[in-house]
Rosetta silent file (secondary structure, phi, psi, omega in degrees, C-alpha in Angstrom):
SEQUENCE: MKLKIRKSSGFTLVELLVVIAIIAILTSILFPAFDRAKLRAKINRVHSDLRYVAVAIEAYTDDFGGFPPTRESCKNNAAIDYYDLPRELYQMHYLSTRRMLDPFNTVRGENGQEEHRAYKYMAIGWGYSNDYKTQFAMWIPKDYPVSKEDCVLYYINGGRYYRFPGRVPAEPPVKWAVWSVGPAGDPGWVESGMRLLPVPKREWYPIREDGIIVRLSDGRKSP
SCORE:     score description
SCORE:     0.000 S_00000001
   1 L     0.000  127.520 -178.337  -63.891   46.398    7.864 S_00000001
   2 L   -93.546  136.810  175.284  -61.138   45.155   10.118 S_00000001
   3 L   -88.440  134.500  176.514  -58.519   42.676    8.891 S_00000001
   4 L   -89.809  124.805  178.886  -57.655   39.875   11.263 S_00000001
   5 L   -96.968  120.767 -178.700  -53.890   39.291   11.560 S_00000001
   6 L   -91.211  123.657  179.399  -53.009   35.702   12.316 S_00000001
   7 L   -78.792  136.782  176.980  -49.962   35.295   14.484 S_00000001
   8 L   -77.428  129.941 -179.522  -47.480   32.623   13.437 S_00000001
   9 L   -91.944   -0.238 -179.207  -47.006   30.060   16.107 S_00000001
  10 L    74.318 -166.843  179.177  -43.748   28.694   14.546 S_00000001
  11 L   -77.589  141.987  173.016  -42.892   25.006   14.358 S_00000001
  12 L   -82.013  165.995  179.520  -44.564   22.627   16.678 S_00000001
  13 H   -60.169  -39.320  179.869  -42.497   20.121   18.622 S_00000001
  14 H   -63.653  -42.874  179.261  -43.738   17.328   16.393 S_00000001
  15 H   -62.986  -41.483  178.050  -42.675   19.214   13.259 S_00000001
  16 H   -62.304  -41.781  179.400  -39.205   19.839   14.706 S_00000001
  17 H   -64.354  -37.453  177.578  -38.826   16.168   15.560 S_00000001
  18 H   -64.162  -44.320  178.918  -39.826   15.223   12.016 S_00000001
  19 H   -61.300  -45.721  179.762  -37.219   17.617   10.553 S_00000001
  20 H   -61.309  -41.049  179.510  -34.520   16.261   12.878 S_00000001
  21 H   -63.352  -41.131  178.958  -35.431   12.694   11.923 S_00000001
  22 H   -63.595  -44.094  178.859  -35.196   13.535    8.205 S_00000001
  23 H   -61.078  -42.437  179.887  -31.777   15.160    8.700 S_00000001
  24 H   -62.510  -41.241  179.315  -30.572   12.112   10.636 S_00000001
  25 H   -64.934  -45.381  179.109  -31.750    9.771    7.874 S_00000001
  26 H   -62.095  -40.426  179.112  -30.067   11.852    5.159 S_00000001
  27 H   -62.674  -43.643 -179.244  -26.865   11.993    7.197 S_00000001
  28 H   -64.926  -25.872  178.555  -26.834    8.221    7.667 S_00000001
  29 H   -83.842  -43.841 -172.139  -27.191    7.815    3.897 S_00000001
  30 H   -79.588  -37.958 -176.171  -24.758   10.504    2.735 S_00000001
  31 H   -61.462  -47.601  176.673  -21.886   10.099    5.211 S_00000001
  32 H   -60.000  -37.869  177.898  -21.059    6.475    4.274 S_00000001
  33 H   -64.222  -39.453  178.083  -21.217    7.442    0.596 S_00000001
  34 H   -65.509  -42.141  178.313  -18.865   10.349    1.300 S_00000001
  35 H   -63.330  -41.220  178.442  -16.478    8.053    3.188 S_00000001
  36 H   -64.314  -37.985  178.743  -16.506    5.553    0.317 S_00000001
  37 H   -65.604  -41.011  177.909  -15.752    8.344   -2.156 S_00000001
  38 H   -64.134  -42.163  179.094  -12.799    9.517   -0.044 S_00000001
  39 H   -63.403  -44.105  179.740  -11.479    5.954    0.193 S_00000001
  40 H   -62.592  -37.998  178.349  -11.817    5.429   -3.556 S_00000001
  41 H   -63.988  -41.285  177.890   -9.950    8.692   -4.201 S_00000001
  42 H   -64.149  -42.790 -179.775   -7.089    7.542   -1.956 S_00000001
  43 H   -63.536  -42.118  177.565   -6.937    4.160   -3.688 S_00000001
  44 H   -61.804  -40.005  177.740   -6.845    5.835   -7.109 S_00000001
  45 H   -63.518  -41.720  179.516   -4.020    8.070   -5.917 S_00000001
  46 H   -61.072  -46.891  179.345   -2.092    5.035   -4.665 S_00000001
  47 H   -59.540  -40.064  178.474   -2.425    3.250   -8.021 S_00000001
  48 H   -64.747  -44.482  178.894   -1.198    6.381   -9.793 S_00000001
  49 H   -62.237  -44.715 -177.563    1.780    6.717   -7.432 S_00000001
  50 H   -65.589  -35.447  176.117    2.736    3.056   -7.768 S_00000001
  51 H   -63.682  -40.760  178.183    2.630    3.287  -11.559 S_00000001
  52 H   -63.869  -44.366  178.631    4.970    6.293  -11.354 S_00000001
  53 H   -64.035  -39.940  179.764    7.360    4.419   -9.033 S_00000001
  54 H   -59.814  -41.209  177.107    7.306    1.386  -11.349 S_00000001
  55 H   -62.501  -40.738  179.121    8.469    3.547  -14.260 S_00000001
  56 H   -64.638  -41.171  178.961   11.291    4.901  -12.067 S_00000001
  57 H   -63.394  -43.823  179.557   12.380    1.377  -11.077 S_00000001
  58 H   -64.196  -39.760  178.547   12.457    0.243  -14.705 S_00000001
  59 H   -64.295  -43.931  177.159   14.473    3.308  -15.723 S_00000001
  60 H   -60.246  -44.595 -178.500   16.984    2.666  -12.920 S_00000001
  61 H   -63.014  -41.634  177.968   17.219   -1.005  -13.926 S_00000001
  62 H   -62.639  -38.768 -176.608   17.862   -0.130  -17.572 S_00000001
  63 H   -76.579  -35.001 -172.518   20.627    2.297  -16.586 S_00000001
  64 H  -111.264   -4.504  177.814   22.392    0.149  -13.976 S_00000001
  65 L    71.533   19.175  179.120   21.634   -3.388  -15.105 S_00000001
  66 L  -166.881  165.082 -177.661   20.052   -4.311  -11.783 S_00000001
  67 L   -80.515  153.784  172.174   17.226   -3.411   -9.448 S_00000001
  68 L   -59.129  148.516 -176.239   17.467   -0.761   -6.727 S_00000001
  69 L   -70.900  145.250  171.248   18.407   -2.381   -3.383 S_00000001
  70 E   -81.696  147.508  178.304   15.831   -3.534   -0.845 S_00000001
  71 E  -134.898  140.961  170.926   16.277   -2.240    2.716 S_00000001
  72 E  -145.277  153.017 -179.895   15.047   -3.352    6.121 S_00000001
  73 L  -157.060  146.351  174.590   16.128   -2.434    9.627 S_00000001
  74 L  -114.191   19.514 -179.275   15.119   -3.087   13.216 S_00000001
  75 L   -87.642  122.653  174.706   17.171   -0.195   14.577 S_00000001
  76 H    49.318 -130.239 -177.916   15.244    2.395   16.582 S_00000001
  77 H   -79.804   -5.636 -178.319   12.441    3.954   14.511 S_00000001
  78 H   -65.036  -18.535 -179.267   13.783    2.472   11.281 S_00000001
  79 H   -60.614  -32.044 -179.181   11.673   -0.625   11.932 S_00000001
  80 H   -75.446  -13.561  179.456    8.549    1.234   10.786 S_00000001
  81 H  -106.100   27.392  176.966   10.256    1.994    7.478 S_00000001
  82 L   -57.706  141.612 -178.489   11.031   -1.627    6.598 S_00000001
  83 L    56.561   36.547  178.451   11.154   -2.148    2.838 S_00000001
  84 E   -62.124  153.175  175.708   11.193    1.612    2.327 S_00000001
  85 L   -55.675  140.842 -176.943   11.331    2.897   -1.243 S_00000001
  86 L   -59.063  128.703  178.882   14.962    2.911   -2.456 S_00000001
  87 H   -64.537  -24.698 -179.954   16.698    6.181   -1.628 S_00000001
  88 H   -60.596  -30.754 -179.908   18.641    5.806   -4.885 S_00000001
  89 H   -65.275  -30.776  176.678   15.493    6.656   -6.838 S_00000001
  90 H   -83.307  -47.154 -175.787   15.453   10.083   -5.170 S_00000001
  91 H   -60.556  -33.713 -178.185   19.194   10.670   -5.058 S_00000001
  92 L  -101.788   11.932  171.307   19.539    9.946   -8.776 S_00000001
  93 L    64.234   28.837  170.017   16.348   11.843   -9.648 S_00000001
  94 L   -75.834  -27.201  170.459   14.327    8.925  -10.982 S_00000001
  95 L  -113.476  131.282 -173.610   11.643   10.218   -8.630 S_00000001
  96 L   -80.020  -29.349 -178.431   11.162   13.971   -8.662 S_00000001
  97 L   -84.925  157.746 -176.869    9.651   14.345   -5.194 S_00000001
  98 L   -63.759  -42.796  179.078   11.722   14.121   -2.017 S_00000001
  99 L  -157.607  122.898  179.507    9.730   11.208   -0.635 S_00000001
 100 L   -83.887  122.008 -172.435    6.572    9.586   -1.949 S_00000001
 101 E  -104.973  138.815  178.796    4.258    9.004    0.985 S_00000001
 102 E   -81.757  118.468 -178.400    1.615    6.321    1.361 S_00000001
 103 E   -64.038  -17.025  179.498   -1.709    7.956    2.382 S_00000001
 104 E   -97.306   -9.220 -174.833   -2.629    4.785    4.314 S_00000001
 105 E  -104.125   96.050 -177.151    0.687    4.372    6.141 S_00000001
 106 E  -125.796  149.022  172.541    0.689    6.666    9.176 S_00000001
 107 E  -133.837  158.950  177.977    2.385    6.679   12.584 S_00000001
 108 E   -90.129  120.894 -178.384    2.044    9.061   15.502 S_00000001
 109 L   -77.833  179.675 -178.587    5.114   11.260   15.818 S_00000001
 110 L   -63.415  -27.192  179.547    6.772   12.636   18.941 S_00000001
 111 L   -85.489    4.325  179.143    4.622   15.763   18.698 S_00000001
 112 L    85.768   -4.293 -178.731    1.457   13.661   18.777 S_00000001
 113 L   -91.973  151.708  177.804    0.642   14.372   15.124 S_00000001
 114 E   -74.354  135.883  177.992    0.148   11.710   12.491 S_00000001
 115 E  -120.980  136.454  178.223    3.052   11.299   10.074 S_00000001
 116 E   -86.266  143.590  177.207    2.859    9.545    6.725 S_00000001
 117 E  -109.079  170.069 -175.122    5.482    6.961    5.778 S_00000001
 118 E   -78.542  166.529  171.800    6.719    5.916    2.348 S_00000001
 119 L   -65.827  165.847 -178.798    5.476    3.139    0.089 S_00000001
 120 E  -100.781  153.945 -179.403    7.082   -0.314    0.357 S_00000001
 121 E  -148.565  141.527  174.652    9.458   -1.977   -2.095 S_00000001
 122 E  -147.887  142.187  176.234   11.100   -5.378   -2.424 S_00000001
 123 E  -139.742  150.020  174.565   13.223   -7.004   -5.121 S_00000001
 124 L   -74.128  125.496  179.174   14.931  -10.365   -5.480 S_00000001
 125 E   134.254 -157.536 -175.604   18.666   -9.794   -5.137 S_00000001
 126 E   -69.767  145.756  176.233   21.105   -7.652   -3.213 S_00000001
 127 E  -164.502 -163.141 -176.608   19.955   -5.267   -0.520 S_00000001
 128 E  -132.221  129.090  173.990   20.684   -4.077    3.012 S_00000001
 129 E  -119.488  116.872 -174.846   19.520   -5.436    6.355 S_00000001
 130 L    53.251   39.528  177.207   20.543   -3.244    9.326 S_00000001
 131 L    72.622    5.242  176.319   23.004   -1.566    6.936 S_00000001
 132 E  -102.363  136.690 -178.453   24.711   -4.881    6.105 S_00000001
 133 E   -69.140  134.398 -177.253   24.689   -6.096    2.531 S_00000001
 134 E  -153.781  179.492  178.601   22.615   -9.233    2.110 S_00000001
 135 E  -106.212  140.347  175.918   20.364  -11.144   -0.289 S_00000001
 136 E  -114.175  140.929  178.159   16.596  -10.807   -0.424 S_00000001
 137 L  -118.359  172.971 -176.942   14.223  -13.461   -1.731 S_00000001
 138 E  -140.298  133.105  175.636   10.523  -13.369   -2.585 S_00000001
 139 E   -82.194  125.977 -178.377    7.624  -15.756   -1.912 S_00000001
 140 E  -134.832  133.216  179.165    5.577  -16.386   -5.066 S_00000001
 141 E   -57.089  141.926 -178.622    2.642  -18.812   -5.518 S_00000001
 142 L   -60.537  -31.640 -177.873    3.563  -21.932   -7.497 S_00000001
 143 L  -102.683   25.089  179.956    0.632  -21.335   -9.843 S_00000001
 144 L   -52.416  138.507    7.516    1.212  -17.577  -10.274 S_00000001
 145 L   -91.216    4.188  177.971   -0.678  -15.564  -11.496 S_00000001
 146 L   -62.309  -44.337  171.151   -3.675  -17.721  -10.472 S_00000001
 147 L    65.095   41.233  174.979   -2.226  -17.706   -6.961 S_00000001
 148 L  -105.396  -16.611 -178.396   -4.323  -20.449   -5.368 S_00000001
 149 L   -93.348  174.255  178.768   -1.459  -22.802   -4.505 S_00000001
 150 L   -65.534  162.262 -179.251    1.230  -22.524   -1.829 S_00000001
 151 E   -89.917  151.481  169.025    4.189  -20.209   -2.285 S_00000001
 152 E  -120.213  159.197 -174.964    7.759  -21.125   -3.154 S_00000001
 153 E   -99.561  122.659  175.845   10.799  -18.966   -2.457 S_00000001
 154 E  -101.723  136.592  179.855   12.702  -17.424   -5.364 S_00000001
 155 E  -147.886  172.632 -179.332   16.233  -16.146   -4.800 S_00000001
 156 E  -121.888  140.171  179.881   19.400  -15.380   -6.723 S_00000001
 157 E  -150.042  124.124 -179.410   22.813  -16.994   -6.280 S_00000001
 158 L    62.480   30.401  178.945   25.872  -16.571   -8.440 S_00000001
 159 L    82.303    2.119  179.692   23.902  -14.517  -10.920 S_00000001
 160 E  -118.657  147.574  177.144   21.258  -17.241  -11.405 S_00000001
 161 E   -87.894  142.803  177.902   17.714  -17.464  -10.100 S_00000001
 162 E  -134.328  163.148  177.192   16.621  -20.481   -8.061 S_00000001
 163 E  -122.158  135.024  178.209   13.468  -21.780   -6.463 S_00000001
 164 E  -116.246  138.783    9.179   13.245  -23.244   -2.967 S_00000001
 165 L   -80.822  159.498  175.222   12.556  -25.930   -1.884 S_00000001
 166 L   107.854  -14.149 -175.839   14.758  -28.041   -4.102 S_00000001
 167 L    48.365   53.882 -179.009   17.326  -25.456   -5.279 S_00000001
 168 E   -96.288  125.204  174.913   15.837  -25.684   -8.739 S_00000001
 169 E   -59.319  125.015 -175.848   17.070  -23.180  -11.362 S_00000001
 170 L  -159.210  136.152  177.154   13.960  -21.180  -12.240 S_00000001
 171 L   -80.992  121.880 -179.502   13.132  -17.746  -13.606 S_00000001
 172 L   -70.568  137.649  177.765   10.811  -15.929  -11.168 S_00000001
 173 L   -70.678  -20.212  176.502    7.580  -14.600  -12.715 S_00000001
 174 L  -130.292  132.152 -177.626    7.891  -11.546  -10.450 S_00000001
 175 L  -114.065  -20.501  174.121   11.228   -9.897   -9.655 S_00000001
 176 E  -152.672  163.224  179.587   10.183   -6.815   -7.716 S_00000001
 177 E  -148.638  148.659  174.213    7.102   -5.295   -6.132 S_00000001
 178 E  -132.494  138.645 -173.507    6.016   -1.918   -4.814 S_00000001
 179 E  -153.700  161.782  170.978    3.006   -1.518   -2.553 S_00000001
 180 E  -101.436  149.550  179.256    0.860    0.473   -0.152 S_00000001
 181 L   -68.708  -15.375  176.859   -0.036   -0.985    3.243 S_00000001
 182 L    88.798  170.679 -173.920   -3.701   -0.480    2.303 S_00000001
 183 L   -58.117  -25.564 -178.391   -6.708    1.059    4.086 S_00000001
 184 L   -80.553   -8.819  179.713   -6.230   -1.048    7.238 S_00000001
 185 L    92.804  179.189 -174.166   -2.753    0.397    7.837 S_00000001
 186 L   -70.709  122.013  177.102    0.670   -1.155    8.307 S_00000001
 187 L   -74.779  -13.638 -178.555    0.559   -4.787    9.491 S_00000001
 188 L    94.922  159.970 -174.734    4.158   -4.487   10.669 S_00000001
 189 H   -63.802  -43.443 -176.750    7.367   -6.201    9.621 S_00000001
 190 H   -65.876  -50.211 -179.054    6.715   -9.486   11.448 S_00000001
 191 H   -65.138  -35.029  177.541    3.150   -9.992   10.194 S_00000001
 192 H   -59.259  -41.510  177.722    4.183   -8.982    6.672 S_00000001
 193 H   -67.109  -40.523 -179.923    6.700  -11.809    6.711 S_00000001
 194 H   -66.165  -31.157  179.271    4.208  -14.302    8.100 S_00000001
 195 L   -87.296   -0.248  177.663    1.724  -13.392    5.360 S_00000001
 196 L    60.099   34.906  179.118    4.454  -13.788    2.690 S_00000001
 197 L   -63.458  151.887   11.451    3.763  -10.305    1.321 S_00000001
 198 L  -113.727    2.197 -167.128    3.517   -8.838   -1.233 S_00000001
 199 L   -79.648  -42.310 -174.172    2.837  -11.234   -4.162 S_00000001
 200 L   -57.961  129.932 -177.137    0.014  -13.653   -3.117 S_00000001
 201 H   -62.092  -30.679 -178.054   -3.359  -12.365   -4.336 S_00000001
 202 H   -62.777  -15.377 -179.417   -5.129  -13.537   -1.201 S_00000001
 203 H   -98.447    6.039 -176.805   -3.264  -10.763    0.651 S_00000001
 204 E   -92.709  148.815  170.623   -4.423   -7.973   -1.662 S_00000001
 205 L   -84.400  138.472    4.543   -7.102   -5.384   -0.987 S_00000001
 206 L   -94.952   10.215  177.025  -10.085   -5.685   -1.490 S_00000001
 207 L   -57.351  -39.452  173.685   -9.802   -9.501   -1.680 S_00000001
 208 L  -118.074  130.401 -173.800   -8.712   -9.218    1.936 S_00000001
 209 L   -58.538  -36.628  178.489  -10.182   -6.347    3.962 S_00000001
 210 L  -102.645   30.623 -177.246   -6.835   -5.582    5.615 S_00000001
 211 L   -82.258  173.846 -179.055   -4.890   -6.334    2.438 S_00000001
 212 E   -96.522  164.026  174.097   -2.242   -4.328    0.610 S_00000001
 213 E  -110.919  118.863 -165.929   -2.435   -2.414   -2.689 S_00000001
 214 E  -131.131  154.126  170.269    0.367   -3.664   -4.912 S_00000001
 215 E  -133.109  132.136 -173.721    2.001   -3.337   -8.318 S_00000001
 216 E  -108.723  165.601 -174.679    4.339   -6.067   -9.586 S_00000001
 217 L   -64.120  -24.938  179.642    7.237   -6.123  -12.033 S_00000001
 218 L   -86.678    5.740  177.907    5.191   -7.957  -14.681 S_00000001
 219 L    93.942  -10.926  177.881    2.600   -5.150  -14.690 S_00000001
 220 L   -72.261  152.058 -177.962   -0.039   -6.968  -12.658 S_00000001
 221 E  -151.013  163.139  176.757   -1.647   -5.044   -9.831 S_00000001
 222 L   -71.207  160.321 -176.979   -4.344   -5.329   -7.196 S_00000001
 223 L   -59.665    0.000    0.000   -7.891   -4.190   -8.132 S_00000001
């Protein structure tokens, strides 16, 4: 008795197309989920970093009786590092790493590669603009922390805090802030000023898609 051997004809074209379609569907489902997971991991890292920086700022303030200085500059490439984290925190070892970098704040370097920049920082009081000593103020919503009303400007003069308009003596509810530019990237120095960053909640991510991720001196932070 002879056995008949059936030759395998392999996959048909229809079967291959079905497999490809299934792979495409799975890819369309899994890739967005993977991207969301990566984004969430970055956001979690940012919150952890900002909490660490906040502890360093408080330690510096306790030791020196004042906040680390704010810095901004429009000189050469320094413009991209406006409101950079205070160098004093590194120089005096309140921060252990050489420079804490914001995973969302990148620029293209001279070699064509992406370079990460530092987190942002601002405090009411003395600081440096283009290397000249000056005063920095902060826009804070009148109804903070609800933050639905317009902002007023808090500043310090002669050792006392005031609110503008009106030059009214007033204790600011927020005295410093540290933040990441957020998933949309750096809005730039000019737009940051126009948006009155960093305190108003309407400018925070994810309330605003291109918002910042922030931590404030009173312990409040973006979601």
